[in-house]
PDBQT receptor file of N, H, CA, C and O in Angstrom, charges set to zero:
ATOM      1  N   MET A   1       0.818  -1.134   0.025  1.00  0.00    +0.000 N 
ATOM      2  CA  MET A   1       0.032   0.030   0.086  1.00  0.00    +0.000 C 
ATOM      3  C   MET A   1       0.731   1.230   0.128  1.00  0.00    +0.000 C 
ATOM      4  O   MET A   1       1.312   1.500   1.179  1.00  0.00    +0.000 OA
ATOM      5  N   SER A   2       0.806   2.225  -1.075  1.00  0.00    +0.000 N 
ATOM      6  H   SER A   2       0.333   2.006  -1.929  1.00  0.00    +0.000 HD
ATOM      7  CA  SER A   2       1.628   3.425  -0.976  1.00  0.00    +0.000 C 
ATOM      8  C   SER A   2       1.255   4.286  -0.084  1.00  0.00    +0.000 C 
ATOM      9  O   SER A   2       0.161   4.126   0.457  1.00  0.00    +0.000 OA
ATOM     10  N   PRO A   3       1.985   5.254   0.222  1.00  0.00    +0.000 N 
ATOM     11  CA  PRO A   3       1.833   6.330   1.199  1.00  0.00    +0.000 C 
ATOM     12  C   PRO A   3       0.549   7.233   0.350  1.00  0.00    +0.000 C 
ATOM     13  O   PRO A   3      -0.327   7.781   1.019  1.00  0.00    +0.000 OA
ATOM     14  N   LEU A   4       0.548   7.302  -0.884  1.00  0.00    +0.000 N 
ATOM     15  H   LEU A   4       1.259   6.856  -1.427  1.00  0.00    +0.000 HD
ATOM     16  CA  LEU A   4      -0.697   8.209  -1.256  1.00  0.00    +0.000 C 
ATOM     17  C   LEU A   4      -1.967   7.539  -1.000  1.00  0.00    +0.000 C 
ATOM     18  O   LEU A   4      -2.986   8.227  -0.936  1.00  0.00    +0.000 OA
ATOM     19  N   THR A   5      -2.022   6.310  -0.851  1.00  0.00    +0.000 N 
ATOM     20  H   THR A   5      -1.194   5.751  -0.904  1.00  0.00    +0.000 HD
ATOM     21  CA  THR A   5      -3.264   5.440  -0.589  1.00  0.00    +0.000 C 
ATOM     22  C   THR A   5      -3.768   5.685   0.933  1.00  0.00    +0.000 C 
ATOM     23  O   THR A   5      -4.967   5.741   1.206  1.00  0.00    +0.000 OA
ATOM     24  N   LEU A   6      -2.784   5.821   1.856  1.00  0.00    +0.000 N 
ATOM     25  H   LEU A   6      -1.810   5.776   1.634  1.00  0.00    +0.000 HD
ATOM     26  CA  LEU A   6      -2.892   6.336   3.105  1.00  0.00    +0.000 C 
ATOM     27  C   LEU A   6      -3.324   7.679   3.355  1.00  0.00    +0.000 C 
ATOM     28  O   LEU A   6      -4.214   7.938   4.165  1.00  0.00    +0.000 OA
ATOM     29  N   ILE A   7      -2.688   8.575   2.650  1.00  0.00    +0.000 N 
ATOM     30  H   ILE A   7      -1.964   8.364   1.992  1.00  0.00    +0.000 HD
ATOM     31  CA  ILE A   7      -3.094   9.852   2.709  1.00  0.00    +0.000 C 
ATOM     32  C   ILE A   7      -4.648  10.022   2.030  1.00  0.00    +0.000 C 
ATOM     33  O   ILE A   7      -5.494  10.703   2.609  1.00  0.00    +0.000 OA
ATOM     34  N   LEU A   8      -4.895   9.431   0.923  1.00  0.00    +0.000 N 
ATOM     35  H   LEU A   8      -4.207   8.877   0.452  1.00  0.00    +0.000 HD
ATOM     36  CA  LEU A   8      -6.123   9.399   0.585  1.00  0.00    +0.000 C 
ATOM     37  C   LEU A   8      -7.214   8.738   1.497  1.00  0.00    +0.000 C 
ATOM     38  O   LEU A   8      -8.375   9.147   1.499  1.00  0.00    +0.000 OA
ATOM     39  N   HIS A   9      -6.869   7.905   2.117  1.00  0.00    +0.000 N 
ATOM     40  H   HIS A   9      -5.926   7.573   2.116  1.00  0.00    +0.000 HD
ATOM     41  CA  HIS A   9      -7.880   7.178   2.879  1.00  0.00    +0.000 C 
ATOM     42  C   HIS A   9      -8.207   8.028   4.194  1.00  0.00    +0.000 C 
ATOM     43  O   HIS A   9      -9.303   7.971   4.751  1.00  0.00    +0.000 OA
ATOM     44  N   ILE A  10      -7.271   8.728   4.580  1.00  0.00    +0.000 N 
ATOM     45  H   ILE A  10      -6.380   8.774   4.127  1.00  0.00    +0.000 HD
ATOM     46  CA  ILE A  10      -7.448   9.986   5.814  1.00  0.00    +0.000 C 
ATOM     47  C   ILE A  10      -8.915  10.843   5.173  1.00  0.00    +0.000 C 
ATOM     48  O   ILE A  10     -10.007  10.856   5.743  1.00  0.00    +0.000 OA
ATOM     49  N   PHE A  11      -8.645  11.406   4.084  1.00  0.00    +0.000 N 
ATOM     50  H   PHE A  11      -7.759  11.395   3.622  1.00  0.00    +0.000 HD
ATOM     51  CA  PHE A  11      -9.718  12.289   3.783  1.00  0.00    +0.000 C 
ATOM     52  C   PHE A  11     -11.008  11.432   3.181  1.00  0.00    +0.000 C 
ATOM     53  O   PHE A  11     -12.143  11.683   3.586  1.00  0.00    +0.000 OA
ATOM     54  N   LEU A  12     -10.792  10.541   2.322  1.00  0.00    +0.000 N 
ATOM     55  H   LEU A  12      -9.870  10.337   1.993  1.00  0.00    +0.000 HD
ATOM     56  CA  LEU A  12     -12.036   9.714   1.703  1.00  0.00    +0.000 C 
ATOM     57  C   LEU A  12     -12.669   8.907   3.007  1.00  0.00    +0.000 C 
ATOM     58  O   LEU A  12     -13.870   8.643   3.071  1.00  0.00    +0.000 OA
ATOM     59  N   GLY A  13     -11.614   8.509   4.145  1.00  0.00    +0.000 N 
ATOM     60  H   GLY A  13     -10.638   8.723   4.092  1.00  0.00    +0.000 HD
ATOM     61  CA  GLY A  13     -12.530   7.784   5.074  1.00  0.00    +0.000 C 
ATOM     62  C   GLY A  13     -13.647   8.965   5.985  1.00  0.00    +0.000 C 
ATOM     63  O   GLY A  13     -14.804   8.868   6.395  1.00  0.00    +0.000 OA
ATOM     64  N   SER A  14     -12.918   9.730   6.011  1.00  0.00    +0.000 N 
ATOM     65  H   SER A  14     -11.978   9.808   5.677  1.00  0.00    +0.000 HD
ATOM     66  CA  SER A  14     -13.908  10.728   7.078  1.00  0.00    +0.000 C 
ATOM     67  C   SER A  14     -15.207  11.235   6.105  1.00  0.00    +0.000 C 
ATOM     68  O   SER A  14     -16.338  11.417   6.556  1.00  0.00    +0.000 OA
ATOM     69  N   THR A  15     -14.854  11.411   4.792  1.00  0.00    +0.000 N 
ATOM     70  H   THR A  15     -13.935  11.263   4.426  1.00  0.00    +0.000 HD
ATOM     71  CA  THR A  15     -15.933  11.929   4.029  1.00  0.00    +0.000 C 
ATOM     72  C   THR A  15     -16.854  10.808   3.821  1.00  0.00    +0.000 C 
ATOM     73  O   THR A  15     -18.033  11.103   3.628  1.00  0.00    +0.000 OA
ATOM     74  N   LEU A  16     -16.537   9.646   3.826  1.00  0.00    +0.000 N 
ATOM     75  H   LEU A  16     -15.579   9.406   3.983  1.00  0.00    +0.000 HD
ATOM     76  CA  LEU A  16     -17.498   8.482   3.471  1.00  0.00    +0.000 C 
ATOM     77  C   LEU A  16     -18.405   8.161   4.907  1.00  0.00    +0.000 C 
ATOM     78  O   LEU A  16     -19.624   7.992   4.940  1.00  0.00    +0.000 OA
ATOM     79  N   ALA A  17     -17.479   8.127   6.058  1.00  0.00    +0.000 N 
ATOM     80  H   ALA A  17     -16.489   8.265   6.031  1.00  0.00    +0.000 HD
ATOM     81  CA  ALA A  17     -17.905   7.793   7.220  1.00  0.00    +0.000 C 
ATOM     82  C   ALA A  17     -19.090   9.025   7.622  1.00  0.00    +0.000 C 
ATOM     83  O   ALA A  17     -20.229   8.741   7.991  1.00  0.00    +0.000 OA
ATOM     84  N   GLY A  18     -18.623  10.294   7.485  1.00  0.00    +0.000 N 
ATOM     85  H   GLY A  18     -17.697  10.525   7.186  1.00  0.00    +0.000 HD
ATOM     86  CA  GLY A  18     -19.642  11.531   7.710  1.00  0.00    +0.000 C 
ATOM     87  C   GLY A  18     -20.741  11.348   6.809  1.00  0.00    +0.000 C 
ATOM     88  O   GLY A  18     -21.880  11.451   7.265  1.00  0.00    +0.000 OA
ATOM     89  N   SER A  19     -20.556  11.078   5.530  1.00  0.00    +0.000 N 
ATOM     90  H   SER A  19     -19.631  10.995   5.160  1.00  0.00    +0.000 HD
ATOM     91  CA  SER A  19     -21.786  10.891   4.594  1.00  0.00    +0.000 C 
ATOM     92  C   SER A  19     -22.905   9.863   5.127  1.00  0.00    +0.000 C 
ATOM     93  O   SER A  19     -24.109  10.115   5.178  1.00  0.00    +0.000 OA
ATOM     94  N   ALA A  20     -22.323   8.722   5.494  1.00  0.00    +0.000 N 
ATOM     95  H   ALA A  20     -21.345   8.517   5.452  1.00  0.00    +0.000 HD
ATOM     96  CA  ALA A  20     -23.100   7.497   5.936  1.00  0.00    +0.000 C 
ATOM     97  C   ALA A  20     -23.948   7.887   7.227  1.00  0.00    +0.000 C 
ATOM     98  O   ALA A  20     -25.140   7.613   7.357  1.00  0.00    +0.000 OA
ATOM     99  N   VAL A  21     -23.184   8.553   8.146  1.00  0.00    +0.000 N 
ATOM    100  H   VAL A  21     -22.215   8.776   8.039  1.00  0.00    +0.000 HD
ATOM    101  CA  VAL A  21     -23.684   9.058   9.460  1.00  0.00    +0.000 C 
ATOM    102  C   VAL A  21     -24.831   9.871   9.153  1.00  0.00    +0.000 C 
ATOM    103  O   VAL A  21     -25.901   9.697   9.738  1.00  0.00    +0.000 OA
ATOM    104  N   ILE A  22     -24.667  10.750   8.267  1.00  0.00    +0.000 N 
ATOM    105  H   ILE A  22     -23.798  10.891   7.792  1.00  0.00    +0.000 HD
ATOM    106  CA  ILE A  22     -25.784  11.857   7.684  1.00  0.00    +0.000 C 
ATOM    107  C   ILE A  22     -26.939  11.031   6.979  1.00  0.00    +0.000 C 
ATOM    108  O   ILE A  22     -28.119  11.307   7.200  1.00  0.00    +0.000 OA
ATOM    109  N   ALA A  23     -26.532   9.930   6.059  1.00  0.00    +0.000 N 
ATOM    110  H   ALA A  23     -25.574   9.705   5.880  1.00  0.00    +0.000 HD
ATOM    111  CA  ALA A  23     -27.831   9.409   5.633  1.00  0.00    +0.000 C 
ATOM    112  C   ALA A  23     -28.434   8.448   6.712  1.00  0.00    +0.000 C 
ATOM    113  O   ALA A  23     -29.620   8.162   6.547  1.00  0.00    +0.000 OA
ATOM    114  N   VAL A  24     -27.838   7.947   7.713  1.00  0.00    +0.000 N 
ATOM    115  H   VAL A  24     -26.874   8.179   7.847  1.00  0.00    +0.000 HD
ATOM    116  CA  VAL A  24     -28.595   7.185   8.572  1.00  0.00    +0.000 C 
ATOM    117  C   VAL A  24     -29.269   8.180   9.515  1.00  0.00    +0.000 C 
ATOM    118  O   VAL A  24     -30.079   7.589  10.230  1.00  0.00    +0.000 OA
ATOM    119  N   LEU A  25     -29.214   9.374   9.735  1.00  0.00    +0.000 N 
ATOM    120  H   LEU A  25     -28.556   9.853   9.154  1.00  0.00    +0.000 HD
ATOM    121  CA  LEU A  25     -29.857  10.339  10.557  1.00  0.00    +0.000 C 
ATOM    122  C   LEU A  25     -30.987  10.952   9.762  1.00  0.00    +0.000 C 
ATOM    123  O   LEU A  25     -32.019  11.438  10.225  1.00  0.00    +0.000 OA
ATOM    124  N   VAL A  26     -30.657  10.861   8.582  1.00  0.00    +0.000 N 
ATOM    125  H   VAL A  26     -29.818  10.467   8.206  1.00  0.00    +0.000 HD
ATOM    126  CA  VAL A  26     -31.796  11.404   7.433  1.00  0.00    +0.000 C 
ATOM    127  C   VAL A  26     -32.979  10.391   7.483  1.00  0.00    +0.000 C 
ATOM    128  O   VAL A  26     -34.155  10.733   7.604  1.00  0.00    +0.000 OA
ATOM    129  N   LEU A  27     -32.530   9.082   7.374  1.00  0.00    +0.000 N 
ATOM    130  H   LEU A  27     -31.574   8.804   7.275  1.00  0.00    +0.000 HD
ATOM    131  CA  LEU A  27     -33.532   7.782   7.155  1.00  0.00    +0.000 C 
ATOM    132  C   LEU A  27     -34.352   7.783   8.631  1.00  0.00    +0.000 C 
ATOM    133  O   LEU A  27     -35.416   7.170   8.719  1.00  0.00    +0.000 OA
ATOM    134  N   GLY A  28     -33.752   8.556   9.860  1.00  0.00    +0.000 N 
ATOM    135  H   GLY A  28     -32.888   9.054   9.789  1.00  0.00    +0.000 HD
ATOM    136  CA  GLY A  28     -34.591   8.691  11.108  1.00  0.00    +0.000 C 
ATOM    137  C   GLY A  28     -34.025   7.663  11.931  1.00  0.00    +0.000 C 
ATOM    138  O   GLY A  28     -34.676   7.564  12.971  1.00  0.00    +0.000 OA
ATOM    139  N   PHE A  29     -32.876   6.701  11.858  1.00  0.00    +0.000 N 
ATOM    140  H   PHE A  29     -32.347   6.781  11.014  1.00  0.00    +0.000 HD
ATOM    141  CA  PHE A  29     -32.196   5.907  12.667  1.00  0.00    +0.000 C 
ATOM    142  C   PHE A  29     -31.098   6.949  13.564  1.00  0.00    +0.000 C 
ATOM    143  O   PHE A  29     -29.918   7.182  13.304  1.00  0.00    +0.000 OA
ATOM    144  N   ALA A  30     -31.798   7.385  14.512  1.00  0.00    +0.000 N 
ATOM    145  H   ALA A  30     -32.757   7.196  14.723  1.00  0.00    +0.000 HD
ATOM    146  CA  ALA A  30     -30.994   8.485  15.478  1.00  0.00    +0.000 C 
ATOM    147  C   ALA A  30     -30.451   7.537  16.790  1.00  0.00    +0.000 C 
ATOM    148  O   ALA A  30     -30.326   8.055  17.899  1.00  0.00    +0.000 OA
ATOM    149  N   SER A  31     -30.200   6.366  16.596  1.00  0.00    +0.000 N 
ATOM    150  H   SER A  31     -30.302   5.946  15.695  1.00  0.00    +0.000 HD
ATOM    151  CA  SER A  31     -29.337   5.635  17.768  1.00  0.00    +0.000 C 
ATOM    152  C   SER A  31     -27.834   5.506  17.650  1.00  0.00    +0.000 C 
ATOM    153  O   SER A  31     -27.291   5.238  16.579  1.00  0.00    +0.000 OA
ATOM    154  N   TRP A  32     -27.196   5.700  18.750  1.00  0.00    +0.000 N 
ATOM    155  H   TRP A  32     -27.637   5.919  19.620  1.00  0.00    +0.000 HD
ATOM    156  CA  TRP A  32     -25.778   5.641  18.637  1.00  0.00    +0.000 C 
ATOM    157  C   TRP A  32     -25.213   4.354  18.023  1.00  0.00    +0.000 C 
ATOM    158  O   TRP A  32     -24.113   4.329  17.472  1.00  0.00    +0.000 OA
ATOM    159  N   THR A  33     -25.952   3.371  18.133  1.00  0.00    +0.000 N 
ATOM    160  H   THR A  33     -26.845   3.392  18.581  1.00  0.00    +0.000 HD
ATOM    161  CA  THR A  33     -25.466   2.070  17.462  1.00  0.00    +0.000 C 
ATOM    162  C   THR A  33     -25.609   2.159  15.907  1.00  0.00    +0.000 C 
ATOM    163  O   THR A  33     -24.757   1.658  15.172  1.00  0.00    +0.000 OA
ATOM    164  N   ALA A  34     -26.809   2.868  15.385  1.00  0.00    +0.000 N 
ATOM    165  H   ALA A  34     -27.501   3.275  15.981  1.00  0.00    +0.000 HD
ATOM    166  CA  ALA A  34     -26.829   2.971  13.864  1.00  0.00    +0.000 C 
ATOM    167  C   ALA A  34     -25.705   3.994  13.500  1.00  0.00    +0.000 C 
ATOM    168  O   ALA A  34     -25.112   3.742  12.451  1.00  0.00    +0.000 OA
ATOM    169  N   MET A  35     -25.382   4.905  14.063  1.00  0.00    +0.000 N 
ATOM    170  H   MET A  35     -25.863   5.110  14.915  1.00  0.00    +0.000 HD
ATOM    171  CA  MET A  35     -24.333   6.010  13.526  1.00  0.00    +0.000 C 
ATOM    172  C   MET A  35     -23.143   5.204  13.588  1.00  0.00    +0.000 C 
ATOM    173  O   MET A  35     -22.337   5.221  12.658  1.00  0.00    +0.000 OA
ATOM    174  N   LEU A  36     -22.960   4.444  14.697  1.00  0.00    +0.000 N 
ATOM    175  H   LEU A  36     -23.614   4.430  15.453  1.00  0.00    +0.000 HD
ATOM    176  CA  LEU A  36     -21.445   4.042  14.889  1.00  0.00    +0.000 C 
ATOM    177  C   LEU A  36     -21.327   2.809  13.744  1.00  0.00    +0.000 C 
ATOM    178  O   LEU A  36     -20.196   2.640  13.288  1.00  0.00    +0.000 OA
ATOM    179  N   ILE A  37     -22.203   2.095  13.334  1.00  0.00    +0.000 N 
ATOM    180  H   ILE A  37     -23.122   2.232  13.705  1.00  0.00    +0.000 HD
ATOM    181  CA  ILE A  37     -21.975   1.154  12.335  1.00  0.00    +0.000 C 
ATOM    182  C   ILE A  37     -22.016   1.746  11.007  1.00  0.00    +0.000 C 
ATOM    183  O   ILE A  37     -21.387   1.189  10.107  1.00  0.00    +0.000 OA
ATOM    184  N   ALA A  38     -22.655   2.768  10.780  1.00  0.00    +0.000 N 
ATOM    185  H   ALA A  38     -23.166   3.221  11.511  1.00  0.00    +0.000 HD
ATOM    186  CA  ALA A  38     -22.527   3.728   9.499  1.00  0.00    +0.000 C 
ATOM    187  C   ALA A  38     -21.116   4.335   9.533  1.00  0.00    +0.000 C 
ATOM    188  O   ALA A  38     -20.393   4.170   8.550  1.00  0.00    +0.000 OA
ATOM    189  N   ALA A  39     -20.752   4.906  10.414  1.00  0.00    +0.000 N 
ATOM    190  H   ALA A  39     -21.339   5.040  11.212  1.00  0.00    +0.000 HD
ATOM    191  CA  ALA A  39     -19.202   5.618  10.448  1.00  0.00    +0.000 C 
ATOM    192  C   ALA A  39     -18.105   4.205  10.182  1.00  0.00    +0.000 C 
ATOM    193  O   ALA A  39     -17.226   4.223   9.319  1.00  0.00    +0.000 OA
ATOM    194  N   VAL A  40     -18.289   3.367  10.834  1.00  0.00    +0.000 N 
ATOM    195  H   VAL A  40     -19.002   3.352  11.534  1.00  0.00    +0.000 HD
ATOM    196  CA  VAL A  40     -17.290   2.108  10.604  1.00  0.00    +0.000 C 
ATOM    197  C   VAL A  40     -17.410   1.491   9.174  1.00  0.00    +0.000 C 
ATOM    198  O   VAL A  40     -16.414   1.119   8.554  1.00  0.00    +0.000 OA
ATOM    199  N   ALA A  41     -18.808   1.393   8.634  1.00  0.00    +0.000 N 
ATOM    200  H   ALA A  41     -19.617   1.695   9.138  1.00  0.00    +0.000 HD
ATOM    201  CA  ALA A  41     -18.963   0.851   7.305  1.00  0.00    +0.000 C 
ATOM    202  C   ALA A  41     -18.262   1.988   6.190  1.00  0.00    +0.000 C 
ATOM    203  O   ALA A  41     -17.595   1.677   5.202  1.00  0.00    +0.000 OA
ATOM    204  N   GLY A  42     -18.602   3.369   6.631  1.00  0.00    +0.000 N 
ATOM    205  H   GLY A  42     -19.144   3.622   7.433  1.00  0.00    +0.000 HD
ATOM    206  CA  GLY A  42     -17.985   4.329   5.677  1.00  0.00    +0.000 C 
ATOM    207  C   GLY A  42     -16.290   4.401   5.693  1.00  0.00    +0.000 C 
ATOM    208  O   GLY A  42     -15.591   4.591   4.697  1.00  0.00    +0.000 OA
ATOM    209  N   PHE A  43     -15.851   4.217   6.965  1.00  0.00    +0.000 N 
ATOM    210  H   PHE A  43     -16.419   4.063   7.773  1.00  0.00    +0.000 HD
ATOM    211  CA  PHE A  43     -14.471   4.065   7.074  1.00  0.00    +0.000 C 
ATOM    212  C   PHE A  43     -13.865   2.862   6.400  1.00  0.00    +0.000 C 
ATOM    213  O   PHE A  43     -12.783   3.003   5.830  1.00  0.00    +0.000 OA
ATOM    214  N   VAL A  44     -14.473   1.681   6.414  1.00  0.00    +0.000 N 
ATOM    215  H   VAL A  44     -15.351   1.566   6.877  1.00  0.00    +0.000 HD
ATOM    216  CA  VAL A  44     -14.054   0.572   5.696  1.00  0.00    +0.000 C 
ATOM    217  C   VAL A  44     -13.894   0.574   4.211  1.00  0.00    +0.000 C 
ATOM    218  O   VAL A  44     -12.923   0.238   3.534  1.00  0.00    +0.000 OA
ATOM    219  N   ALA A  45     -15.207   1.083   3.815  1.00  0.00    +0.000 N 
ATOM    220  H   ALA A  45     -15.996   1.356   4.365  1.00  0.00    +0.000 HD
ATOM    221  CA  ALA A  45     -15.212   1.205   2.570  1.00  0.00    +0.000 C 
ATOM    222  C   ALA A  45     -14.558   2.297   1.801  1.00  0.00    +0.000 C 
ATOM    223  O   ALA A  45     -14.747   2.352   0.586  1.00  0.00    +0.000 OA
ATOM    224  N   ALA A  46     -13.920   3.036   2.310  1.00  0.00    +0.000 N 
ATOM    225  H   ALA A  46     -13.766   2.991   3.297  1.00  0.00    +0.000 HD
ATOM    226  CA  ALA A  46     -12.722   4.048   2.077  1.00  0.00    +0.000 C 
ATOM    227  C   ALA A  46     -11.578   3.395   1.484  1.00  0.00    +0.000 C 
ATOM    228  O   ALA A  46     -11.019   3.786   0.460  1.00  0.00    +0.000 OA
ATOM    229  N   PHE A  47     -11.224   2.305   2.220  1.00  0.00    +0.000 N 
ATOM    230  H   PHE A  47     -11.678   1.987   3.053  1.00  0.00    +0.000 HD
ATOM    231  CA  PHE A  47      -9.830   1.272   1.760  1.00  0.00    +0.000 C 
ATOM    232  C   PHE A  47      -9.868   1.003   0.103  1.00  0.00    +0.000 C 
ATOM    233  O   PHE A  47      -8.968   1.345  -0.664  1.00  0.00    +0.000 OA
ATOM    234  N   PRO A  48     -11.161   0.285  -0.299  1.00  0.00    +0.000 N 
ATOM    235  CA  PRO A  48     -11.075   0.052  -1.690  1.00  0.00    +0.000 C 
ATOM    236  C   PRO A  48     -10.888   1.185  -2.915  1.00  0.00    +0.000 C 
ATOM    237  O   PRO A  48     -10.293   1.136  -3.992  1.00  0.00    +0.000 OA
ATOM    238  N   VAL A  49     -11.664   2.219  -2.256  1.00  0.00    +0.000 N 
ATOM    239  H   VAL A  49     -12.147   2.259  -1.381  1.00  0.00    +0.000 HD
ATOM    240  CA  VAL A  49     -11.988   3.584  -2.810  1.00  0.00    +0.000 C 
ATOM    241  C   VAL A  49     -10.543   4.357  -3.166  1.00  0.00    +0.000 C 
ATOM    242  O   VAL A  49     -10.134   4.734  -4.265  1.00  0.00    +0.000 OA
ATOM    243  N   SER A  50      -9.961   4.452  -1.940  1.00  0.00    +0.000 N 
ATOM    244  H   SER A  50     -10.293   4.146  -1.047  1.00  0.00    +0.000 HD
ATOM    245  CA  SER A  50      -8.799   5.215  -1.571  1.00  0.00    +0.000 C 
ATOM    246  C   SER A  50      -7.670   4.306  -2.793  1.00  0.00    +0.000 C 
ATOM    247  O   SER A  50      -6.986   4.927  -3.606  1.00  0.00    +0.000 OA
ATOM    248  N   TYR A  51      -7.675   2.963  -2.706  1.00  0.00    +0.000 N 
ATOM    249  H   TYR A  51      -8.231   2.459  -2.046  1.00  0.00    +0.000 HD
ATOM    250  CA  TYR A  51      -6.760   2.221  -3.359  1.00  0.00    +0.000 C 
ATOM    251  C   TYR A  51      -6.936   2.563  -5.043  1.00  0.00    +0.000 C 
ATOM    252  O   TYR A  51      -6.056   2.703  -5.893  1.00  0.00    +0.000 OA
ATOM    253  N   MET A  52      -8.277   2.632  -5.160  1.00  0.00    +0.000 N 
ATOM    254  H   MET A  52      -8.992   2.519  -4.470  1.00  0.00    +0.000 HD
ATOM    255  CA  MET A  52      -8.404   2.749  -6.965  1.00  0.00    +0.000 C 
ATOM    256  C   MET A  52      -8.075   4.189  -7.112  1.00  0.00    +0.000 C 
ATOM    257  O   MET A  52      -7.240   4.428  -7.985  1.00  0.00    +0.000 OA
ATOM    258  N   VAL A  53      -8.511   5.128  -6.499  1.00  0.00    +0.000 N 
ATOM    259  H   VAL A  53      -9.189   4.934  -5.790  1.00  0.00    +0.000 HD
ATOM    260  CA  VAL A  53      -7.854   6.467  -6.718  1.00  0.00    +0.000 C 
ATOM    261  C   VAL A  53      -6.694   6.436  -6.745  1.00  0.00    +0.000 C 
ATOM    262  O   VAL A  53      -6.296   6.733  -7.872  1.00  0.00    +0.000 OA
ATOM    263  N   SER A  54      -5.712   6.170  -5.891  1.00  0.00    +0.000 N 
ATOM    264  H   SER A  54      -6.035   5.929  -4.976  1.00  0.00    +0.000 HD
ATOM    265  CA  SER A  54      -4.159   6.276  -5.914  1.00  0.00    +0.000 C 
ATOM    266  C   SER A  54      -3.889   5.656  -7.172  1.00  0.00    +0.000 C 
ATOM    267  O   SER A  54      -3.214   6.305  -7.971  1.00  0.00    +0.000 OA
ATOM    268  N   ARG A  55      -4.347   4.363  -7.539  1.00  0.00    +0.000 N 
ATOM    269  H   ARG A  55      -4.895   3.836  -6.889  1.00  0.00    +0.000 HD
ATOM    270  CA  ARG A  55      -3.905   3.977  -8.975  1.00  0.00    +0.000 C 
ATOM    271  C   ARG A  55      -4.071   4.702 -10.053  1.00  0.00    +0.000 C 
ATOM    272  O   ARG A  55      -3.239   4.775 -10.957  1.00  0.00    +0.000 OA
ATOM    273  N   LYS A  56      -5.267   5.344 -10.026  1.00  0.00    +0.000 N 
ATOM    274  H   LYS A  56      -5.943   5.285  -9.292  1.00  0.00    +0.000 HD
ATOM    275  CA  LYS A  56      -5.348   6.178 -11.096  1.00  0.00    +0.000 C 
ATOM    276  C   LYS A  56      -4.603   7.444 -11.079  1.00  0.00    +0.000 C 
ATOM    277  O   LYS A  56      -4.270   7.963 -12.145  1.00  0.00    +0.000 OA
ATOM    278  N   LEU A  57      -4.321   7.971  -9.964  1.00  0.00    +0.000 N 
ATOM    279  H   LEU A  57      -4.592   7.550  -9.099  1.00  0.00    +0.000 HD
ATOM    280  CA  LEU A  57      -3.519   9.307  -9.927  1.00  0.00    +0.000 C 
ATOM    281  C   LEU A  57      -1.969   8.987 -10.150  1.00  0.00    +0.000 C 
ATOM    282  O   LEU A  57      -1.145   9.745 -10.662  1.00  0.00    +0.000 OA
ATOM    283  N   GLU A  58      -1.752   7.699  -9.654  1.00  0.00    +0.000 N 
ATOM    284  H   GLU A  58      -2.422   7.084  -9.238  1.00  0.00    +0.000 HD
ATOM    285  CA  GLU A  58      -0.316   7.176  -9.904  1.00  0.00    +0.000 C 
ATOM    286  C   GLU A  58       0.108   7.072 -11.509  1.00  0.00    +0.000 C 
ATOM    287  O   GLU A  58       1.118   7.461 -12.095  1.00  0.00    +0.000 OA
ATOM    288  N   GLY A  59      -1.056   6.403 -11.961  1.00  0.00    +0.000 N 
ATOM    289  H   GLY A  59      -1.877   6.088 -11.485  1.00  0.00    +0.000 HD
ATOM    290  CA  GLY A  59      -0.872   6.128 -13.578  1.00  0.00    +0.000 C 
ATOM    291  C   GLY A  59      -0.608   4.770 -13.869  1.00  0.00    +0.000 C 
ATOM    292  O   GLY A  59      -0.447   4.409 -15.035  1.00  0.00    +0.000 OA
TER     293      GLY A  59
């Protein structure tokens, strides 16, 4: 895993986790458990996304 992938994951992980939490709140699931699951799911989903973006940027 390249350093670019890790740097991208910092930004993409927080963005996807925040978006997932907002989506959960909009859908009406206002429990801590639902928000925590959404945040972890967004953070984990950012790994393949950051890998694909770094591959595209590196050429």
